VOTINU-232799 format. One record per atom (N, C-alpha, C, CB): residue in three letters; x, y, z. Coordinates in steps of 0.001 Angstrom, whole numbers, plus 500000, padded with zeros to 6 digits. Each point is the difference from the previous one (the first is absolute). Glycine has a CB too. Layout:
% residues N
ALAXYZ...
% end
This chain:
% residues 310
UNK522227495910481505UNK498790499248500331UNK498827500594499237UNK500901499422502298UNK498062499763497523UNK498779500508499386UNK499183500727501062UNK499989498119498291UNK499405502978501309UNK499201500792500936UNK498950500778499226UNK501946500183501601UNK496915500013499040UNK498985500895499454UNK500336501413500453UNK498220498172500003UNK501847502744499045UNK500428501370500271UNK498879500973499658UNK502397499372499544UNK497263501467501428UNK499023501066499766UNK500771501229499547UNK498372499075501744UNK501551501221496959UNK500776501095499433UNK499283501330500109UNK501036498386498452UNK497647501575501649UNK499181501187500224UNK498648499495500496UNK501208501393498188UNK497948499514502294UNK498706499578500519UNK499114499458498880UNK500191501708501830UNK499007497300498528UNK499118499364499029UNK500440498575499714UNK499520502230498994UNK499515496857500930UNK500313498586499817UNK500766499739498710UNK497963499446501299UNK501803501352497673UNK500703499812498730UNK501490500281500132UNK497911500619498796UNK502469500058502275UNK501407500338500216UNK500702499041500957UNK499409502366499574UNK499911496530500765UNK500615498937500795UNK500502498941499029UNK498482500447502017UNK502840499419497878UNK500583499141498970UNK500963498998500621UNK499760501846498316UNK500333496990501061UNK500954498979500425UNK501354500322499393UNK498174498251500193UNK502837501871500671UNK501324500355499524UNK501093499347500817UNK499081502142499201UNK502104498417500695UNK501164499498500729UNK500457501043501009UNK500694498598498019UNK499711500922503151UNK500558500864501037UNK501196499289500613UNK497735501064500478UNK503149499700500101UNK501185499411500626UNK499594499198501230UNK501427501899499154UNK499066496880500952UNK499722499192501183UNK500671500644501205UNK499820497891498604UNK499420502440502442UNK500595500705501139UNK500931499099500803UNK497974501448500104UNK502979499181500569UNK500946499299500872UNK499704500415501435UNK501791499903498178UNK497994499141502723UNK499644500370501376UNK501148500684500737UNK498419498085500036UNK501265503025500596UNK500960500710500838UNK499904499455501424UNK499839502085498548UNK500907498512502357UNK499985499555501393UNK498568499988500532UNK502325500922500344UNK497286497968500258UNK498670499892500594UNK498887499668499035UNK500784501585501638UNK499535498229497083UNK498963499791498993UNK499951498557499501UNK500273502377499330UNK498547497259500168UNK499766498694499397UNK499716500176498513UNK499110499090502189UNK501452500039496996UNK499591499929498602UNK498999498858499900UNK502236500927499130UNK496555499395500451UNK498902499034499984UNK499591499699498563UNK499201500831502243UNK500778497894497416UNK499450499588498706UNK498487499950500156UNK502095498653499371UNK497211502188499910UNK498558500152500173UNK499275498770499466UNK500222502504499823UNK498954496903501039UNK499205498850499593UNK498604500381499556UNK501310498634501566UNK498139502413499054UNK498641500444499662UNK499784501401500550UNK499144497616500015UNK499962503111499356UNK499558501302500498UNK498481500003500029UNK502068501169499084UNK497370499755501679UNK498551500212499960UNK499737501472499739UNK499579498067501589UNK499288502208497812UNK499650501365499628UNK498981500569500972UNK500474499480497598UNK499733501770502782UNK499090500728500872UNK499542501274499302UNK501133499053502052UNK497848501569498499UNK499501501248499422UNK501110501042499925UNK497709499500500897UNK503169500510500097UNK501122500945500010UNK500843499874498734UNK500035499899502503UNK500223498881497057UNK500837499787498820UNK499366500604498753UNK500882497904501035UNK497828501888498804UNK499301500578498846UNK499989501519500085UNK498571497946499830UNK501205502578501380UNK499955501451500173UNK501350500634499680UNK498228499720501749UNK502864499593498585UNK501336500506499675UNK500195500036498494UNK500895499096502165UNK498750499829497158UNK500132499953498543UNK499136501070499345UNK500480497541500123UNK498335502694500423UNK499087501002499437UNK500408501435500332UNK498189498316500171UNK502759501846500758UNK500471501338500347UNK499132500742500985UNK500987500063497798UNK498208499209503007UNK499114500661500960UNK500392499711501445UNK498175499856498321UNK502936499452501875UNK500450499660501348UNK501361500647500223UNK498711497800499983UNK501280503350500686UNK501222500737500302UNK500952500035498798UNK499749499341502406UNK499803501209496480UNK500822499969498784UNK501344500700500152UNK497902499930498715UNK502197501007502236UNK501260500707500202UNK501092499101500561UNK498697502070500360UNK500919496771500181UNK500991499080500568UNK500472498938499004UNK498950500382502217UNK500429499551496621UNK500242498886499081UNK501187500294499090UNK497560499420500068UNK503554499840500084UNK501127500178499078UNK499705499296498684UNK501609500163501935UNK499039500267497014UNK499810499359498696UNK501375499761499365UNK497718501121499698UNK502513497672499820UNK499077498860500041UNK499903499411501405UNK500544499505497605UNK498340499811502654UNK499749499365501292UNK499651498533499791UNK499213502191500969UNK501350496941499878UNK499534498614500069UNK498866499989501017UNK502302498999499386UNK496450500832500181UNK498863500133500911UNK499686498719500768UNK499097501706498462UNK499870498372502355UNK499387498933500801UNK500777499760501296UNK499150498938497890UNK500149501253503209UNK500637499928501319UNK500042498603500591UNK499247502299500357UNK499745496878499368UNK499832498747500742UNK500598498819499252UNK497926500924501022UNK503054498435499615UNK500701498900499353UNK500385498935501011UNK500856501574498262UNK499346497229501223UNK500560498902500785UNK501029499300499132UNK497857499702501352UNK503213499843499277UNK501039499337499234UNK501053499383500891UNK499588501583498158UNK501531498082501242UNK501057499270500691UNK501285500811500012UNK498951497825499326UNK501707502227501823UNK501272500705500135UNK501077499237499229UNK499320500920502272UNK501355499767496803UNK501056499359499207UNK501377500582500287UNK498317499552498236UNK501741501585502451UNK501281500590500399UNK499741500966501144UNK500958499761497654UNK500050500439503190UNK499863500914501136UNK501198500933500050UNK498668498286501282UNK501096502916499244UNK501067500951500181UNK500738499776501307UNK498720501621498637UNK502299499160501556UNK500832499879501200UNK499175500239501266UNK501999500754498673UNK498216498410502333UNK499390500201501308UNK498587499487500155UNK501421501926500156UNK498011497461498826UNK498630499488500102UNK499954498845500998UNK499523500694497612UNK499509499367503315UNK499895498956501027UNK498588499424500135UNK501852501133501199UNK497123499582498343UNK498631499531500190UNK499598498933498982UNK499445502233500934UNK501195497773497901UNK499635499061498943UNK501254499444499344UNK497846501235499607UNK501967497663499668UNK501102499360499288UNK499545499621498599UNK500963499132502168UNK500002500590496966UNK499681499550498650UNK499106498761500084UNK502193500935499108UNK496746499072500116UNK499050498895500002UNK498734500279500779UNK501913498513499772UNK498107502504501099UNK498797500349500759UNK498960500637499082UNK501388500321502080UNK497358499403498197UNK498898500631499271UNK499506501199500800UNK499333497788498941UNK500506503343500387UNK499632501231500691UNK498911500752499250UNK502310500141500927UNK497041500742499819UNK499058500977499459UNK500620501381500044UNK498049498598500736UNK501588502235498305UNK500276501429500122UNK499008500603500990UNK500905500113497621UNK499421501068502875UNK499106500752500889UNK499935501413499459UNK500560498564502046UNK498238501925497649UNK499834501274499299UNK500872501107500568UNK497687499319499482UNK502173500950501822UNK500767501080500634UNK501328499430500482UNK497875501215500708UNK503150498933498487UNK501243499273500236UNK500735500415501269UNK500168499766497568UNK499498501388503013UNK500698500439501212UNK499097500051501231UNK501507501310498540UNK497222498344501290UNK499070500016501140UNK500051498623500655UNK498472501741498894UNK502281498177502179UNK500244498715500643UNK499033499751501150UNK502397500179499353UNK497367500827501490UNK499143499816501167UNK499505501363500464UNK501253497901500683UNK497713502091500166UNK499474501243500550UNK499298500841498954UNK501809499956501673UNK497969501330498626UNK499326500883499042UNK500903500308498816UNK498662500996501865UNK500747499351496990UNK500817500307498825UNK500742501313500160UNK498395498734498593UNK502764501354500763UNK500735501255499963UNK499474500900498899UNK502013498844500906UNK498384502424499091UNK499464500944499014UNK500455499739498574UNK499930501645501805UNK501155497610498023UNK500529499799498651UNK499780498589499468UNK501686501722500514UNK497411497506500095UNK499777498628499539UNK499644499915498511UNK499254499448502305UNK499916501466497149UNK499659499893498574UNK501195500136499061UNK497794500909500588UNK503323499627499921UNK501187500146499158UNK500737498684499791UNK500203502328500817UNK499399496641499918UNK500733498735499951UNK499049498821499780UNK501751500977501515UNK497316499204497556UNK499033498948499670UNK500414499268498730UNK498176501326501103UNK501644497355498903UNK500238499228498786UNK498921500310498962UNK501112498176501352UNK499284501759497392UNK499057500254498914UNK499789501463499720UNK498905497912500589UNK501774502953500101UNK500080501457499876UNK500083500607501397UNK498686499964497819UNK502411500781502394UNK501070500329499052UNK501094498939499855UNK499536502335500556UNK500524496663500360UNK500999498939499857UNK499579499024498902UNK500620500226502440UNK500349499138496884UNK499656498989499001UNK499168498883500618UNK502100500539498747UNK496906498999500501UNK499109498965500506UNK500352498611499516UNK498251501700500100UNK500753497436499916UNK500232498591499750UNK499659499498498619UNK499597499737502333UNK500032501143496745UNK499613499543498664UNK501251499816499133UNK497765501195500203UNK503111497937500296UNK501283499724499356UNK500480498629500458UNK500578502477499878UNK500502497053499519UNK500531498697500401UNK500592500033501406UNK500464499505497602UNK500112501639502779UNK500637500118501310UNK499638501337500631UNK501897498519499251UNK498132501525502080UNK499830501266500704UNK500851499993501260UNK497660500257499085UNK502678500928501370UNK500769500178501231UNK499038500285501145UNK502005500865498707UNK498152498387502392UNK499233500240501220UNK500978500042501159UNK497924498858499064UNK502026502190501736UNK500870500048501180UNK499546498936500985UNK500436502477499680UNK500521496900500992UNK499631498918500918UNK499073500473501116UNK502175498911499488UNK497926502351500914UNK499123500509501058UNK498565500149499528UNK501945501186500978UNK497870498914497711UNK498659500170499441UNK499354498673499634UNK500703502217499147UNK500104496793500536UNK499471498727499508UNK499266499230501094UNK501863499915498344UNK497164499308501228UNK499220499139500893UNK500052498580499442UNK498458501925500696UNK501746497107500178UNK500068498613499555UNK498644499573499433UNK501781499496501733UNK498223499992497043UNK498758499538499380UNK499523498728500697UNK500676501020497783UNK498033498860502478UNK499488498803500679UNK500316498723499226UNK498178501393500977UNK502293497593499724UNK500364498735499357UNK498815499348499305UNK501766499695501717UNK497040500504498826UNK498816499325499463UNK499453500665498745UNK499469499288502302UNK501122501834497292UNK499489500733498847UNK500979499950498836UNK498734501498501543UNK500726498410497256UNK500803500150498789UNK500400501462499850UNK498822498044498894UNK502098502233500182UNK500361501396499740UNK498786500799499546UNK502324499284499397UNK496827500099499784UNK498810500703499514UNK499085500385501159UNK500151498744497831UNK499675500358503106UNK499154500291501155UNK500662501026500915UNK499035497688499865UNK502246502126500412UNK500706500904500908UNK500072501419499453UNK501330498063500813UNK498704502073497863UNK500093501330499397UNK498770500851500261UNK501446499026498256UNK497443500366502152UNK498793500781500290UNK500007500582501411UNK498759498552498403UNK502247501108502401UNK499981500397501406UNK500413501446500289UNK500469497656500465UNK500572502914498890UNK500586501247500505UNK499056501188500131UNK502043499201498993UNK497041500997500080UNK499050501109500142UNK498621499484500392UNK501289501322498301UNK498136497788500900UNK498604499604500209UNK499780499337501351UNK499778499724497548UNK500971499225502730UNK499801499285501262UNK500443500832501191UNK500312497847498795UNK500850502797501084UNK500538500750501139UNK499121501193500358UNK502295499284499338UNK497166501390499669UNK499095501115500280UNK498769499516500753UNK500813501182497943UNK498620497706501607UNK498835499432500686UNK500355499605501430UNK499107499174497801UNK502020500182502375UNK500451499571501334UNK500175501200500930UNK501152498016498966UNK499525503001500542UNK500282501173500832UNK498709500701500400UNK502216500278498858UNK496849499836500186UNK498723500655500290UNK499195499217501028UNK499989500949497690UNK500019497739502197UNK499187499161500880UNK500650499745501353UNK499067498943497977UNK502217500778502023UNK500681499534501208UNK500695501132500746UNK500315497797498899UNK500583502909500436UNK500781501026500691UNK499179501251500305UNK502029499124498863UNK497183501331500168UNK499141501163500242UNK498659499592500576UNK501130501191498136UNK498170497934501187UNK498633499650500393UNK499899499188501268UNK499451500066497644UNK501612499182502682UNK500000499136501189UNK498694499204500077UNK501499501639501214UNK498150497802497643UNK498718499314499888UNK499981498743500867UNK499730500899497670UNK499109498827502903UNK499837498843500875UNK498865499117499498UNK500866501329501952UNK499154497425498480UNK498943499062499627UNK498641500555500406UNK501594498068500247UNK497443501811498855UNK498651500471500266UNK499726501409499528UNK500005498511501911UNK501033502268497808UNK499789501349499487UNK499667499943498512UNK501579500938501734UNK497946500204497740UNK499561500060498609UNK500890500944499204UNK497642499505500709UNK502748500045498115UNK500875500763499111UNK499303500177498660UNK502074499117501159UNK497998502088498276UNK499517500216498640UNK501195500159499070UNK497876501087500855UNK502083498183498048UNK501056500032498997UNK499397500454498682UNK501289498154501171UNK499297502865498214UNK499484500526498738UNK500667499313498811UNK499549502204501114UNK499629497364497940UNK500513499490498741UNK500560498599500089UNK500483502306499399UNK500153497278499501UNK500539498645499911UNK501375499994499352UNK497676499107499863UNK503088501964500376UNK501378500051499528UNK500926499265500949UNK499530502178498887UNK501770497973500893UNK500977499251500765UNK499923500203501494UNK501416500148498050UNK498594501114502407UNK499928500282501433UNK498716499427500585UNK501363502090499678UNK497536498106499629UNK498703499569500516UNK499903498482500102UNK498982502047499013UNK501537497248499980UNK499960498537500020UNK500786499460501195UNK499778499964497488UNK501397500597502746UNK500782499575501159UNK499301500380501300UNK502100500236498656UNK497299500947501387UNK499345500457501228UNK498859499072500392UNK500618502358499436UNK498598497194499587UNK498902499077500298UNK500538498740500664UNK498686500899498051UNK502383498552501398UNK500539498744500516UNK500669500165501363UNK500322499259497652UNK500448501817502510UNK500690500222501273UNK498997500277501109UNK501999500889498773UNK497034499994500955UNK498998500328501016UNK499197498767500394UNK499862502330499098UNK499774496863499913UNK499255498773500292UNK500835499049500851UNK498738500257497844UNK502559499624501833UNK500884499131500775UNK500134500475501439UNK501238499456497910UNK498605501848502303UNK500079500565501348UNK498676499906500748UNK501765501540499182UNK497209497936500167UNK498711499820500654UNK499040501154499850UNK501171498600501571UNK499168502362497574UNK499113501143499775UNK498934499654498964UNK501875501579500579UNK497036499192499434UNK498949499879498998UNK500256501057498933UNK498315499106501703UNK501705500474497049UNK500351500900498907UNK498791500287499127UNK502337499120500032UNK497432502175499720UNK499017500461499023UNK500784500607498847UNK498197500434501780UNK501448499223497004UNK500696500513498825UNK499065500851499158UNK501505498000500005UNK499065502976499297UNK499237500780499027UNK500642499838498629UNK499293501665501779UNK499883498389497188UNK500490499899498630UNK498913500497499066UNK501500498043500583UNK498885502238498177UNK499014500406498993UNK499460498807499225UNK501155502197499809UNK499371496608500468UNK499596498811499251UNK499611498878500954UNK501521500658498109UNK497318498754501646UNK499527498904500845UNK500935498794499941UNK497661500792499642UNK502929498955499183UNK500890498845499890UNK501256500173500855UNK499136499601497685UNK501328501643502464UNK501149500245500872UNK499629499791501460UNK500909501627498333UNK497876498755502020UNK499542499779501375UNK499907498508500301UNK498726502168499931UNK500828497059499099UNK499945498552500202UNK501398499424500178UNK497898499895498644UNK503059500659500620UNK501382499512500103UNK500585500274501383UNK500294500380497541UNK499479500829502997UNK500571500308501315UNK499264499252501113UNK500686502261499148UNK498057497407500623UNK499292499177500990UNK500630498613500092UNK497870501269499547UNK502598498220499331UNK500671498699500017UNK501304500063500790UNK498971499459497780UNK501601501743502340UNK501241500172500754UNK499749500297501473UNK501074500817497918UNK497637499354502460UNK499705500183501414UNK499067501130500355UNK502164499072500351UNK497562501852498724UNK499084501099500314UNK498612499454500332UNK501305501542498487UNK498056499040502518UNK498681499514500425UNK498871500728499290UNK500969499428502215UNK499321501722497182UNK498961500768499305UNK500652500903498971UNK498501499933502030UNK500703500484496985UNK500498500895498975UNK498951501020499609UNK501493498196499178UNK498968502991500435UNK499103501076499574UNK500463500503498639UNK499507500662502409UNK499606499321496620UNK500284500536498679UNK499701501498500022UNK499462497770498873UNK501587503045500994UNK499787501444500119UNK499405500615498741UNK501897500071501584UNK498008499164497325UNK499252500466498831UNK498507499845500268UNK501908499369498450UNK497734499481502093UNK498602499741500343UNK499555500844501184UNK500239497675499125UNK500667502554501806UNK499711500776501212UNK500978501175500088UNK499119497925501193UNK500593503181498090UNK500911501148500027UNK500274500512501411UNK499158500609497753UNK499843499320503118UNK500208500378501404UNK500399498735500769UNK498301501931499853UNK502852497536499786UNK500398498691500513UNK500245499991501502UNK500991499545497793UNK499345501607502771UNK500236500068501445UNK498746499608500779UNK501705501805499625UNK497129498563499849UNK498748499639500671UNK499840498485500066UNK498958502144499209UNK501425497169499724UNK499905498538499982UNK500969499380501004UNK499314500079497583UNK501864500513502524UNK500994499487500948UNK499510500166501432UNK501840500553498383UNK497562500583501907UNK499463500234501347UNK498908498979500318UNK500533502463499807UNK498617497238499213UNK498955498986500213UNK500615498637500308UNK498473501261498453UNK502609498405500841UNK500644498702500185UNK500700499879501349UNK500295499879497543UNK499926501248503120UNK500690499989501299UNK499064500429501129UNK502165500495498832UNK496551499251500985UNK498999500299501036UNK500024501462500428UNK500203497652500788UNK500009503224498229UNK499945501429500256UNK501257500603500585UNK497636499675500311UNK503424499545499836UNK501209500504500665UNK501061500526499032UNK499540498381501809UNK500651500959497067UNK501133500299499131UNK501153499057500300UNK499291502404499866UNK501705497583499275UNK501119499069500146UNK501054500558500956UNK499579499147497675UNK501203499957502897UNK501082500418500894UNK501155500629499232UNK499350498183501577UNK500942501267497246UNK501132500451499193UNK499603499963498538UNK501657499162501716UNK498701501889497547UNK499689500079498576UNK501281500258499225UNK497672500851500490UNK502589498333498503UNK501150500189499124UNK499529500693498732UNK501164497949500940UNK499200503334498917UNK499543500823498883UNK501088500046498936UNK498544501389501540UNK501183498003497319UNK500949500039498893UNK499538500945498898UNK500667497659500535UNK498131502903499618UNK499402500806498933UNK500372501473500087UNK498131498389499948UNK501867502168501265UNK500264501425500136UNK498858500830499447UNK502434499536499854UNK497889501663499638UNK498981500872499439UNK498947500387501020UNK500399498949497804UNK498466501517501709UNK498935500449500898UNK499275498849500679UNK499732501986498560UNK500508496793500993UNK499404498846500657UNK500464499817501422UNK499834498955497808UNK501170501791502590UNK500505499892501367UNK498929500390501017UNK502312500489499162UNK496742500353500438UNK498905500361500906UNK499113498790500302UNK500041502344499090UNK499761496805499911UNK499253498769500256UNK500813499046500878UNK498810500266497795UNK502498499768502062UNK500841499165500862UNK499817500384501459UNK501662499741498143UNK498274501558502125UNK499759500461501371UNK498642499500500485UNK501425502050499597UNK497565498072499548UNK498647499595500385UNK499892498494500233UNK499116501931498697UNK501733497286500622UNK499938498543500123UNK500797499474501187UNK499708499883497546UNK501044500999503102UNK500865499601501112UNK499329500354501322UNK502061500329498572UNK498081498822502404UNK499347500225501288UNK500585501219500703UNK499551497543500188UNK499742502974500794UNK500522501082500827UNK501273499514500683UNK497671500959500367UNK503385499835499502UNK501282499600500559UNK500746498996499144UNK499052500438502211UNK500450499327496572UNK500632499035499110UNK501205500573499283UNK497801498930499710UNK502802500233499462UNK501243500373499321UNK499871499822498491UNK501303499343502040UNK499346501570497237UNK500060499909498542UNK501460499993499581UNK497768501184499741UNK502627497783499539UNK501331499930499410UNK499898500517498568UNK500678498017501475UNK499867503176498289UNK499923500601498665UNK501183499505499179UNK498805502061500899UNK500910497055498160UNK501053499291499286UNK500187500498498576UNK499513498035501405UNK499379502261497903UNK500111500307498583UNK499222501214499563UNK500338497633499652UNK499732502609499038UNK499348501175499412UNK499481499658498607UNK501500501545501326UNK497892497271498554UNK499571499527498686UNK498987500923499340UNK500429497698500781UNK498735502981500027UNK498990500887499411UNK500361501473500135UNK498294498277500511UNK502856502029500062UNK500408501393500108UNK500955500249501146UNK497845500620499013UNK503112500300500759UNK500995500325501016UNK499546501117500934UNK501747499274498404UNK497158501371501266UNK499477501055500862UNK498589499636500434UNK501427501737498843UNK498147498871502274UNK498693499661500550UNK499391501210500689UNK500720497614500292UNK497960502540499555UNK499253501009500752UNK499470499321501258UNK499355501304497881UNK501497498589503121UNK499650499287501226UNK499106500852500885UNK502155498741499877UNK496709500698500509UNK499097500655500944UNK500530499744501407UNK497992499735498436UNK502521501292502198UNK500693499816501274UNK499078499677501166UNK501699501549499156UNK497080498974500827UNK499144499840501172UNK499719498538500340UNK498979502184499439UNK500615496970499609UNK499784498593500356UNK501265499333500543UNK498236499897498245UNK502908500426501166UNK501246499412500463UNK500298500406501440UNK500851500005497648UNK498917501269502663UNK500274500501501351UNK499049499380501012UNK500837502150499029UNK497868497887500667UNK499020499502500968UNK500085498485500187UNK498512501897499372UNK501887497398499567UNK500142498547500120UNK501380499607500534UNK498379499727498110UNK502496501273502032UNK501351499791500535UNK500739498909499218UNK499193500718502277UNK500749499449496408UNK500628499043499095UNK501502500237499932UNK497879499859498665UNK502890499080501384UNK501450500085499851UNK500382499661498566UNK500335499393502430UNK500365501539496905UNK500517499773498658UNK501499499728500077UNK498207501486499003UNK502257497614500155UNK501441499773499901UNK500349499745498547UNK500103499064502350UNK500788501754497118UNK500513499718498670UNK500925498798500069UNK499809502427499347UNK499996496622499755UNK500809498787499994UNK500788499942498693UNK498322498788501480UNK502986501324498622UNK500875499881498834UNK500925498808500229UNK499897502513499529UNK499561496298500329UNK500683498733500228UNK500423499914501469UNK500810499941497589UNK500453499736502720UNK500392499737501382UNK501515499871500071UNK497796498847500474UNK502772501199500737UNK501444499785500130UNK500382498543499770UNK500092501899501608UNK501190497881498179UNK500470498634499765UNK499707499086501177UNK501780500914498537UNK498258499618502677UNK499739499172501180UNK498607499381499941UNK501544501450501338UNK497476499291498146UNK498651499451499841UNK499982498909498932UNK499020502206500704UNK501732498015498227UNK500104499004498931UNK500580498701500559UNK500299501830498274UNK500743498283502543UNK500600498812500612UNK498978499236500835UNK502220501159500036UNK497007499579500767UNK499017499343500867UNK498912499309499185UNK500457501708501769UNK499166498912497120UNK498951499421499168UNK500497498792499214UNK498960502255499833UNK502193497888499525UNK500470498966499077UNK500636498807500700UNK500351501785498341UNK500256498456502811UNK500727498929500671UNK499713499975501495UNK501779500175498267UNK496952499738502127UNK499671499990501428UNK500387498675500643UNK498118501591499564UNK502530498480501586UNK500371498777500715UNK498728499319500484UNK502231500988500713UNK497620497740498938UNK498813499265500433UNK498719500616499492UNK501237499309502004UNK498773501173496746UNK498821500673499454UNK498752499144500118UNK501478501224498430UNK497404499428501964UNK498728499291500065UNK499110500381498823UNK500176499915502500UNK500364500904496584UNK499176500461498884UNK500163499071498811UNK500204502368500795UNK498688497295498587UNK500054499143498829UNK500529500788498812UNK498086498623500876UNK502348500653498141UNK500557500611498803UNK498932500775499242UNK501692498161499856UNK498657503052499732UNK499072500827499233UNK500483500084498562UNK499382501334502058UNK499700498853497033UNK500363500152498596UNK499698501411499565UNK499554497574499548UNK501295502971499580UNK499880501400499635UNK499495500222498604UNK501802500443501548UNK497783500805498211UNK499619500454498671UNK500548501391499849UNK497902498574499932UNK502261501877498854UNK500453501353499772UNK498901500784499332UNK502373499238499826UNK497672502073500378UNK498971500821499373UNK499919501322500685UNK498730497990499342
% end
């Protein structure tokens, strides 16, 4: 089969080549890939800055894929040939809290990913792709949409009338704006570009703050919430900006720490966090059970959301 192979770190070392078409073992699905989506994790893996010690070479990269089952291994019962499925980043995290070795079984590194004609997905890891979505649309769900869902619903337990702050306009943030709005929450967005703020307002955000224009953006957020701060903040930036995230969140509020776009380390000022009794939670996607609830909810009342990558 044709596959993109990462032979060494660096984009110049990602080459289109040939790889052996895998054969599904017991419990496995052979999926003909219809579409993939790119996340920051994929670029970081190629660049060699995302757990490089786990990256085998050559590697078929990219974790998020949607496609059609074309063959099944012995004993498969959850899916059949012809079913459309999604990959799930953590292939062994099915339900409950994550186990200590979940990173050892992630698609796109160290397991082969979806940037090929075919990929192997264990039936316990696969999620049925929504009927209303094309492969291109469904491929945006496994990391971007699911991370937003888990932060808002499973961790944040957001309710109608509450306020959520979403940073940036990448994939997770775009989904978060739409999901939170569908749940009846008020969304404030931050970005370095006014045109991006206008775009997220069209998706449901009620206000936006340009952090280039307002370097102390937390002060603007507090003003927009009548001096209280937001109930839940989705932080995709990381770095020292986390102190502003604390300041922008209400007393007793929650911060979902999702990304590290501006830095993997932070000089966190503990006193404001302690006195405001802020709850932090690291969010690394979600178990398959959450993916099932999001992608195929019985009698879903949520309107269709559209995704972006970035």
